[in-house]
ZADO-1210 file (C-alpha; in nm, 4 decimals, padded with zeros to 6 digits):
<atoms>
<atom x="00.0000" y="00.0000" z="00.0000" code="UNK" pos="1"/>
<atom x="00.2811" y="00.2378" z="00.0916" code="UNK" pos="2"/>
<atom x="00.4565" y="00.1690" z="-00.2387" code="UNK" pos="3"/>
<atom x="00.1415" y="00.2390" z="-00.4418" code="UNK" pos="4"/>
<atom x="00.0993" y="00.5726" z="-00.2624" code="UNK" pos="5"/>
<atom x="00.4608" y="00.6577" z="-00.3439" code="UNK" pos="6"/>
<atom x="00.4103" y="00.5922" z="-00.7138" code="UNK" pos="7"/>
<atom x="00.0928" y="00.7992" z="-00.7181" code="UNK" pos="8"/>
<atom x="00.2995" y="01.0834" z="-00.5751" code="UNK" pos="9"/>
<atom x="00.5657" y="01.0448" z="-00.8472" code="UNK" pos="10"/>
<atom x="00.3390" y="01.0010" z="-01.1479" code="UNK" pos="11"/>
<atom x="00.0945" y="01.2685" z="-01.2582" code="UNK" pos="12"/>
<atom x="-00.2241" y="01.2186" z="-01.4569" code="UNK" pos="13"/>
<atom x="-00.1583" y="01.1990" z="-01.8282" code="UNK" pos="14"/>
<atom x="-00.3534" y="01.3935" z="-02.0889" code="UNK" pos="15"/>
<atom x="-00.3317" y="01.6910" z="-02.3219" code="UNK" pos="16"/>
<atom x="-00.1495" y="01.9876" z="-02.1700" code="UNK" pos="17"/>
<atom x="-00.0585" y="02.3377" z="-02.2749" code="UNK" pos="18"/>
<atom x="00.3099" y="02.4223" z="-02.3144" code="UNK" pos="19"/>
<atom x="00.2605" y="02.7069" z="-02.0661" code="UNK" pos="20"/>
<atom x="00.2032" y="02.4408" z="-01.7985" code="UNK" pos="21"/>
<atom x="00.5623" y="02.3265" z="-01.8537" code="UNK" pos="22"/>
<atom x="00.7543" y="02.6330" z="-01.9713" code="UNK" pos="23"/>
<atom x="00.7453" y="03.0036" z="-01.8880" code="UNK" pos="24"/>
<atom x="00.6468" y="03.1184" z="-02.2340" code="UNK" pos="25"/>
<atom x="00.7372" y="03.4841" z="-02.1818" code="UNK" pos="26"/>
<atom x="01.0980" y="03.3765" z="-02.1159" code="UNK" pos="27"/>
<atom x="01.1103" y="03.1054" z="-02.3822" code="UNK" pos="28"/>
<atom x="01.0373" y="03.3640" z="-02.6499" code="UNK" pos="29"/>
<atom x="01.3702" y="03.5278" z="-02.5622" code="UNK" pos="30"/>
<atom x="01.5712" y="03.2072" z="-02.6175" code="UNK" pos="31"/>
<atom x="01.7145" y="03.0845" z="-02.9476" code="UNK" pos="32"/>
<atom x="01.5777" y="02.7657" z="-03.1113" code="UNK" pos="33"/>
<atom x="01.9026" y="02.5892" z="-03.0262" code="UNK" pos="34"/>
<atom x="01.8719" y="02.6966" z="-02.6646" code="UNK" pos="35"/>
<atom x="01.5100" y="02.5796" z="-02.6433" code="UNK" pos="36"/>
<atom x="01.6081" y="02.2450" z="-02.7955" code="UNK" pos="37"/>
<atom x="01.8842" y="02.1842" z="-02.5466" code="UNK" pos="38"/>
<atom x="01.6839" y="02.3092" z="-02.2488" code="UNK" pos="39"/>
<atom x="01.3905" y="02.0792" z="-02.3370" code="UNK" pos="40"/>
<atom x="01.6163" y="01.7755" z="-02.3719" code="UNK" pos="41"/>
<atom x="01.7985" y="01.8440" z="-02.0467" code="UNK" pos="42"/>
<atom x="01.4713" y="01.9014" z="-01.8618" code="UNK" pos="43"/>
<atom x="01.3543" y="01.5510" z="-01.9568" code="UNK" pos="44"/>
<atom x="01.6823" y="01.3593" z="-01.9496" code="UNK" pos="45"/>
<atom x="01.6651" y="01.2390" z="-01.5895" code="UNK" pos="46"/>
<atom x="01.2888" y="01.2503" z="-01.5411" code="UNK" pos="47"/>
<atom x="01.1294" y="00.9196" z="-01.4390" code="UNK" pos="48"/>
<atom x="00.7980" y="00.9952" z="-01.6055" code="UNK" pos="49"/>
<atom x="00.8961" y="01.1736" z="-01.9272" code="UNK" pos="50"/>
<atom x="01.0845" y="01.1443" z="-02.2553" code="UNK" pos="51"/>
<atom x="01.1511" y="01.4639" z="-02.4494" code="UNK" pos="52"/>
<atom x="01.2379" y="01.5206" z="-02.8168" code="UNK" pos="53"/>
<atom x="01.2374" y="01.8164" z="-03.0529" code="UNK" pos="54"/>
<atom x="01.1253" y="01.8171" z="-03.4161" code="UNK" pos="55"/>
<atom x="01.1657" y="02.0844" z="-03.6798" code="UNK" pos="56"/>
<atom x="00.8465" y="02.2531" z="-03.7958" code="UNK" pos="57"/>
<atom x="00.9011" y="02.1057" z="-04.1442" code="UNK" pos="58"/>
<atom x="00.9320" y="01.7541" z="-04.0037" code="UNK" pos="59"/>
<atom x="00.6108" y="01.7896" z="-03.8057" code="UNK" pos="60"/>
<atom x="00.4258" y="01.9373" z="-04.1047" code="UNK" pos="61"/>
<atom x="00.5146" y="01.6256" z="-04.3027" code="UNK" pos="62"/>
<atom x="00.4316" y="01.3931" z="-04.0134" code="UNK" pos="63"/>
<atom x="00.0992" y="01.5434" z="-03.9054" code="UNK" pos="64"/>
<atom x="-00.1139" y="01.4322" z="-04.2059" code="UNK" pos="65"/>
<atom x="00.0081" y="01.0767" z="-04.1606" code="UNK" pos="66"/>
<atom x="-00.0964" y="01.0780" z="-03.7969" code="UNK" pos="67"/>
<atom x="-00.4449" y="01.2029" z="-03.8840" code="UNK" pos="68"/>
<atom x="-00.4903" y="00.9682" z="-04.1790" code="UNK" pos="69"/>
<atom x="-00.3586" y="00.6609" z="-03.9988" code="UNK" pos="70"/>
<atom x="-00.4869" y="00.6853" z="-03.6421" code="UNK" pos="71"/>
<atom x="-00.3841" y="00.3406" z="-03.5201" code="UNK" pos="72"/>
<atom x="-00.0693" y="00.1315" z="-03.5002" code="UNK" pos="73"/>
<atom x="00.0756" y="-00.1430" z="-03.2860" code="UNK" pos="74"/>
<atom x="00.4224" y="-00.1536" z="-03.1252" code="UNK" pos="75"/>
<atom x="00.5743" y="-00.4572" z="-02.9524" code="UNK" pos="76"/>
<atom x="00.7293" y="-00.3982" z="-02.6101" code="UNK" pos="77"/>
<atom x="01.0035" y="-00.6446" z="-02.5294" code="UNK" pos="78"/>
<atom x="01.0638" y="-00.8165" z="-02.1989" code="UNK" pos="79"/>
<atom x="01.3290" y="-01.0637" z="-02.0816" code="UNK" pos="80"/>
<atom x="01.0858" y="-01.3430" z="-02.1627" code="UNK" pos="81"/>
<atom x="00.8726" y="-01.2619" z="-02.4650" code="UNK" pos="82"/>
<atom x="00.6867" y="-00.9419" z="-02.5482" code="UNK" pos="83"/>
<atom x="00.3474" y="-00.7747" z="-02.5410" code="UNK" pos="84"/>
<atom x="00.1923" y="-00.5267" z="-02.7826" code="UNK" pos="85"/>
<atom x="00.0626" y="-00.1764" z="-02.7220" code="UNK" pos="86"/>
<atom x="-00.1915" y="00.0061" z="-02.9378" code="UNK" pos="87"/>
<atom x="-00.1275" y="00.3651" z="-03.0456" code="UNK" pos="88"/>
<atom x="-00.4310" y="00.5861" z="-03.1047" code="UNK" pos="89"/>
<atom x="-00.3513" y="00.9230" z="-03.2655" code="UNK" pos="90"/>
<atom x="-00.5858" y="01.2100" z="-03.1799" code="UNK" pos="91"/>
<atom x="-00.4531" y="01.5193" z="-03.3567" code="UNK" pos="92"/>
<atom x="-00.1482" y="01.6285" z="-03.1503" code="UNK" pos="93"/>
<atom x="-00.1909" y="01.3600" z="-02.8815" code="UNK" pos="94"/>
<atom x="-00.1240" y="00.9864" z="-02.9123" code="UNK" pos="95"/>
<atom x="-00.2748" y="00.7545" z="-02.6518" code="UNK" pos="96"/>
<atom x="-00.0996" y="00.4257" z="-02.5709" code="UNK" pos="97"/>
<atom x="-00.2510" y="00.1194" z="-02.4029" code="UNK" pos="98"/>
<atom x="-00.1807" y="-00.2568" z="-02.4062" code="UNK" pos="99"/>
<atom x="-00.3406" y="-00.4150" z="-02.7114" code="UNK" pos="100"/>
<atom x="-00.5301" y="-00.6709" z="-02.5017" code="UNK" pos="101"/>
<atom x="-00.6970" y="-00.3946" z="-02.3005" code="UNK" pos="102"/>
<atom x="-00.7815" y="-00.1999" z="-02.6163" code="UNK" pos="103"/>
<atom x="-00.9393" y="-00.5059" z="-02.7794" code="UNK" pos="104"/>
<atom x="-01.1602" y="-00.5642" z="-02.4742" code="UNK" pos="105"/>
<atom x="-01.2580" y="-00.2059" z="-02.3893" code="UNK" pos="106"/>
<atom x="-01.1940" y="00.0013" z="-02.7024" code="UNK" pos="107"/>
<atom x="-01.1856" y="00.3776" z="-02.6390" code="UNK" pos="108"/>
<atom x="-01.2753" y="00.3166" z="-02.2734" code="UNK" pos="109"/>
<atom x="-00.9497" y="00.1338" z="-02.1992" code="UNK" pos="110"/>
<atom x="-00.7006" y="00.2752" z="-01.9503" code="UNK" pos="111"/>
<atom x="-00.4295" y="00.4939" z="-02.1057" code="UNK" pos="112"/>
<atom x="-00.0836" y="00.4137" z="-01.9681" code="UNK" pos="113"/>
<atom x="00.1263" y="00.6533" z="-02.1793" code="UNK" pos="114"/>
<atom x="00.0776" y="00.9564" z="-02.4021" code="UNK" pos="115"/>
<atom x="00.2888" y="01.1198" z="-02.6724" code="UNK" pos="116"/>
<atom x="00.2093" y="01.4875" z="-02.7248" code="UNK" pos="117"/>
<atom x="00.3331" y="01.7347" z="-02.9849" code="UNK" pos="118"/>
<atom x="00.3464" y="02.0956" z="-02.8606" code="UNK" pos="119"/>
<atom x="00.3092" y="02.3296" z="-03.1588" code="UNK" pos="120"/>
<atom x="00.3073" y="02.6637" z="-02.9757" code="UNK" pos="121"/>
<atom x="00.6607" y="02.7484" z="-03.0966" code="UNK" pos="122"/>
<atom x="00.6140" y="02.6201" z="-03.4501" code="UNK" pos="123"/>
<atom x="00.5795" y="02.9624" z="-03.6145" code="UNK" pos="124"/>
<atom x="00.8020" y="03.1760" z="-03.3932" code="UNK" pos="125"/>
<atom x="01.0922" y="02.9304" z="-03.3437" code="UNK" pos="126"/>
<atom x="01.0436" y="02.6673" z="-03.6134" code="UNK" pos="127"/>
<atom x="01.0255" y="02.3925" z="-03.3490" code="UNK" pos="128"/>
<atom x="00.7709" y="02.1379" z="-03.2295" code="UNK" pos="129"/>
<atom x="00.8391" y="01.9943" z="-02.8843" code="UNK" pos="130"/>
<atom x="00.7481" y="01.6336" z="-02.8136" code="UNK" pos="131"/>
<atom x="00.6851" y="01.4835" z="-02.4725" code="UNK" pos="132"/>
<atom x="00.6118" y="01.1208" z="-02.3929" code="UNK" pos="133"/>
<atom x="00.4479" y="01.0898" z="-02.0531" code="UNK" pos="134"/>
<atom x="00.4186" y="00.7698" z="-01.8478" code="UNK" pos="135"/>
<atom x="00.1214" y="00.7220" z="-01.6189" code="UNK" pos="136"/>
<atom x="00.2091" y="00.4202" z="-01.4039" code="UNK" pos="137"/>
<atom x="00.4319" y="00.1151" z="-01.3695" code="UNK" pos="138"/>
<atom x="00.2861" y="-00.0798" z="-01.6617" code="UNK" pos="139"/>
<atom x="00.5445" y="00.0890" z="-01.8849" code="UNK" pos="140"/>
<atom x="00.8852" y="00.2187" z="-01.7767" code="UNK" pos="141"/>
<atom x="01.1124" y="00.4853" z="-01.9225" code="UNK" pos="142"/>
<atom x="01.3011" y="00.2423" z="-02.1484" code="UNK" pos="143"/>
<atom x="00.9651" y="00.1278" z="-02.2827" code="UNK" pos="144"/>
<atom x="00.8687" y="00.4926" z="-02.3404" code="UNK" pos="145"/>
<atom x="01.1913" y="00.5609" z="-02.5329" code="UNK" pos="146"/>
<atom x="01.1401" y="00.2488" z="-02.7449" code="UNK" pos="147"/>
<atom x="00.7742" y="00.3294" z="-02.8189" code="UNK" pos="148"/>
<atom x="00.8528" y="00.6926" z="-02.9042" code="UNK" pos="149"/>
<atom x="01.1406" y="00.6079" z="-03.1387" code="UNK" pos="150"/>
<atom x="00.9456" y="00.3297" z="-03.3102" code="UNK" pos="151"/>
<atom x="00.6404" y="00.5550" z="-03.3460" code="UNK" pos="152"/>
<atom x="00.8438" y="00.8328" z="-03.5125" code="UNK" pos="153"/>
<atom x="01.0351" y="00.5987" z="-03.7424" code="UNK" pos="154"/>
<atom x="00.7326" y="00.4077" z="-03.8656" code="UNK" pos="155"/>
<atom x="00.5301" y="00.7201" z="-03.9358" code="UNK" pos="156"/>
<atom x="00.8225" y="00.8827" z="-04.1193" code="UNK" pos="157"/>
<atom x="01.0394" y="00.6516" z="-04.3296" code="UNK" pos="158"/>
<atom x="00.8728" y="00.5184" z="-04.6489" code="UNK" pos="159"/>
<atom x="00.9912" y="00.1599" z="-04.5947" code="UNK" pos="160"/>
<atom x="00.8491" y="00.1726" z="-04.2415" code="UNK" pos="161"/>
<atom x="00.5337" y="00.3699" z="-04.3123" code="UNK" pos="162"/>
<atom x="00.4052" y="00.1009" z="-04.5485" code="UNK" pos="163"/>
<atom x="00.3350" y="-00.1124" z="-04.2394" code="UNK" pos="164"/>
<atom x="00.1362" y="00.1703" z="-04.0771" code="UNK" pos="165"/>
<atom x="-00.0595" y="00.2295" z="-04.3971" code="UNK" pos="166"/>
<atom x="-00.1428" y="-00.1388" z="-04.4351" code="UNK" pos="167"/>
<atom x="-00.2418" y="-00.1687" z="-04.0676" code="UNK" pos="168"/>
<atom x="-00.4999" y="00.1111" z="-04.1125" code="UNK" pos="169"/>
<atom x="-00.6184" y="00.0568" z="-04.4716" code="UNK" pos="170"/>
<atom x="-00.5890" y="-00.3218" z="-04.5125" code="UNK" pos="171"/>
<atom x="-00.5837" y="-00.4661" z="-04.1607" code="UNK" pos="172"/>
<atom x="-00.6727" y="-00.8164" z="-04.2792" code="UNK" pos="173"/>
<atom x="-00.3548" y="-00.8205" z="-04.4883" code="UNK" pos="174"/>
<atom x="-00.1264" y="-00.6879" z="-04.2160" code="UNK" pos="175"/>
<atom x="00.1508" y="-00.9437" z="-04.1545" code="UNK" pos="176"/>
<atom x="00.2532" y="-00.8960" z="-03.7921" code="UNK" pos="177"/>
<atom x="00.5454" y="-01.1396" z="-03.8075" code="UNK" pos="178"/>
<atom x="00.6922" y="-00.9659" z="-04.1139" code="UNK" pos="179"/>
<atom x="00.6542" y="-00.6355" z="-03.9295" code="UNK" pos="180"/>
<atom x="00.8289" y="-00.7782" z="-03.6225" code="UNK" pos="181"/>
<atom x="01.1226" y="-00.8997" z="-03.8321" code="UNK" pos="182"/>
<atom x="01.1442" y="-00.5612" z="-04.0014" code="UNK" pos="183"/>
<atom x="01.1357" y="-00.3803" z="-03.6672" code="UNK" pos="184"/>
<atom x="01.4259" y="-00.5830" z="-03.5299" code="UNK" pos="185"/>
<atom x="01.6363" y="-00.5325" z="-03.8442" code="UNK" pos="186"/>
<atom x="01.5476" y="-00.1632" z="-03.8654" code="UNK" pos="187"/>
<atom x="01.6360" y="-00.1072" z="-03.4994" code="UNK" pos="188"/>
<atom x="01.9847" y="-00.2488" z="-03.5592" code="UNK" pos="189"/>
<atom x="02.0393" y="-00.0152" z="-03.8554" code="UNK" pos="190"/>
<atom x="01.9101" y="00.2825" z="-03.6555" code="UNK" pos="191"/>
<atom x="02.1416" y="00.2116" z="-03.3628" code="UNK" pos="192"/>
<atom x="02.4532" y="00.1800" z="-03.5824" code="UNK" pos="193"/>
<atom x="02.3912" y="00.4456" z="-03.8508" code="UNK" pos="194"/>
<atom x="02.3150" y="00.7925" z="-03.7199" code="UNK" pos="195"/>
<atom x="02.2720" y="00.9217" z="-04.0770" code="UNK" pos="196"/>
<atom x="01.9332" y="00.7504" z="-04.0821" code="UNK" pos="197"/>
<atom x="01.8008" y="01.0474" z="-03.8833" code="UNK" pos="198"/>
<atom x="01.5922" y="01.1882" z="-04.1696" code="UNK" pos="199"/>
<atom x="01.3116" y="01.2980" z="-03.9401" code="UNK" pos="200"/>
<atom x="01.5159" y="01.6049" z="-03.8480" code="UNK" pos="201"/>
<atom x="01.4796" y="01.5341" z="-03.4778" code="UNK" pos="202"/>
<atom x="01.7055" y="01.7747" z="-03.2991" code="UNK" pos="203"/>
<atom x="01.8765" y="01.5815" z="-03.0214" code="UNK" pos="204"/>
<atom x="02.1751" y="01.7808" z="-02.8976" code="UNK" pos="205"/>
<atom x="02.3601" y="01.8188" z="-02.5704" code="UNK" pos="206"/>
<atom x="02.2808" y="02.1088" z="-02.3412" code="UNK" pos="207"/>
<atom x="02.5144" y="02.3914" z="-02.2459" code="UNK" pos="208"/>
<atom x="02.4076" y="02.6900" z="-02.0362" code="UNK" pos="209"/>
<atom x="02.5596" y="02.9274" z="-02.2925" code="UNK" pos="210"/>
<atom x="02.2779" y="02.8311" z="-02.5302" code="UNK" pos="211"/>
<atom x="02.0182" y="02.9962" z="-02.3060" code="UNK" pos="212"/>
<atom x="02.2156" y="03.2947" z="-02.1807" code="UNK" pos="213"/>
<atom x="02.1186" y="03.6505" z="-02.2639" code="UNK" pos="214"/>
<atom x="02.3774" y="03.8940" z="-02.3953" code="UNK" pos="215"/>
<atom x="02.4572" y="04.0065" z="-02.0428" code="UNK" pos="216"/>
<atom x="02.5220" y="03.6475" z="-01.9316" code="UNK" pos="217"/>
<atom x="02.2009" y="03.5983" z="-01.7348" code="UNK" pos="218"/>
<atom x="02.0828" y="03.2379" z="-01.7140" code="UNK" pos="219"/>
<atom x="01.7105" y="03.1931" z="-01.7729" code="UNK" pos="220"/>
<atom x="01.5054" y="02.9447" z="-01.5728" code="UNK" pos="221"/>
<atom x="01.2304" y="02.8892" z="-01.8294" code="UNK" pos="222"/>
<atom x="01.0621" y="02.5844" z="-01.6782" code="UNK" pos="223"/>
<atom x="00.7537" y="02.5798" z="-01.4591" code="UNK" pos="224"/>
<atom x="00.8265" y="02.2242" z="-01.3445" code="UNK" pos="225"/>
<atom x="01.1452" y="02.1568" z="-01.1458" code="UNK" pos="226"/>
<atom x="01.4149" y="02.0071" z="-01.3691" code="UNK" pos="227"/>
<atom x="01.5156" y="01.6580" z="-01.2452" code="UNK" pos="228"/>
<atom x="01.8802" y="01.6304" z="-01.1499" code="UNK" pos="229"/>
<atom x="02.1130" y="01.3454" z="-01.2496" code="UNK" pos="230"/>
<atom x="02.1504" y="01.0703" z="-00.9901" code="UNK" pos="231"/>
<atom x="02.4529" y="01.1064" z="-00.7611" code="UNK" pos="232"/>
<atom x="02.7643" y="00.9213" z="-00.8655" code="UNK" pos="233"/>
<atom x="02.8115" y="00.5865" z="-00.6991" code="UNK" pos="234"/>
<atom x="03.0739" y="00.5868" z="-00.4208" code="UNK" pos="235"/>
<atom x="03.3999" y="00.4085" z="-00.5068" code="UNK" pos="236"/>
<atom x="03.4050" y="00.0417" z="-00.4200" code="UNK" pos="237"/>
<atom x="03.6293" y="-00.0760" z="-00.1376" code="UNK" pos="238"/>
<atom x="03.8514" y="-00.2526" z="-00.3896" code="UNK" pos="239"/>
<atom x="03.9294" y="00.0780" z="-00.5646" code="UNK" pos="240"/>
<atom x="04.0200" y="00.2654" z="-00.2455" code="UNK" pos="241"/>
<atom x="04.3856" y="00.2444" z="-00.1591" code="UNK" pos="242"/>
<atom x="04.4761" y="00.2245" z="00.2004" code="UNK" pos="243"/>
</atoms>
């Protein structure tokens, strides 16, 4: 009981949010696109509940029609022994994620365990669309969230991947899940070894404070939420301590 209360304290309710609930918009407007990119990534790097990415406005403009025209897809989530599938349900700028078994039984009434939201508030002024994947509970963990987010973006973007999404929505009776699973495993290996495959124009860069400094050197705290800090370094083991 105590543990469940702890997790309720850590995890917040998922659902569509405004960017002003996360960032101080009046300050963000004073920061360069590069600075916003790096600040967003750093803000989410160590968070238990979130995954953050940044897309260019052009990338999102190309992606958005595919999300609207193909509202469903399935992604396998791997475990030490076997896997289970989650269903993705795209609703404009928000994608709802739930285990496939729950979706098949309850449809739109099923419990949502993860969301992926595109924030378009800075699309015109900064040329950026911020993405946040948000975990609701312990059904899915952060590694699952990273895997689902990356798979979601790849399969709605690359032509050789998108054909599976298109078939799943337009010709579901012809969708070959096992062929898709083989493709996913092979594609994941290529993605992990060849960074040039990043055609989605997702802007993942490392953060430096100089990227969000004003001319006079002032550092801007642009987030409404507290930024999670990295975990403390592990103390040296007794074998590494000379004495």
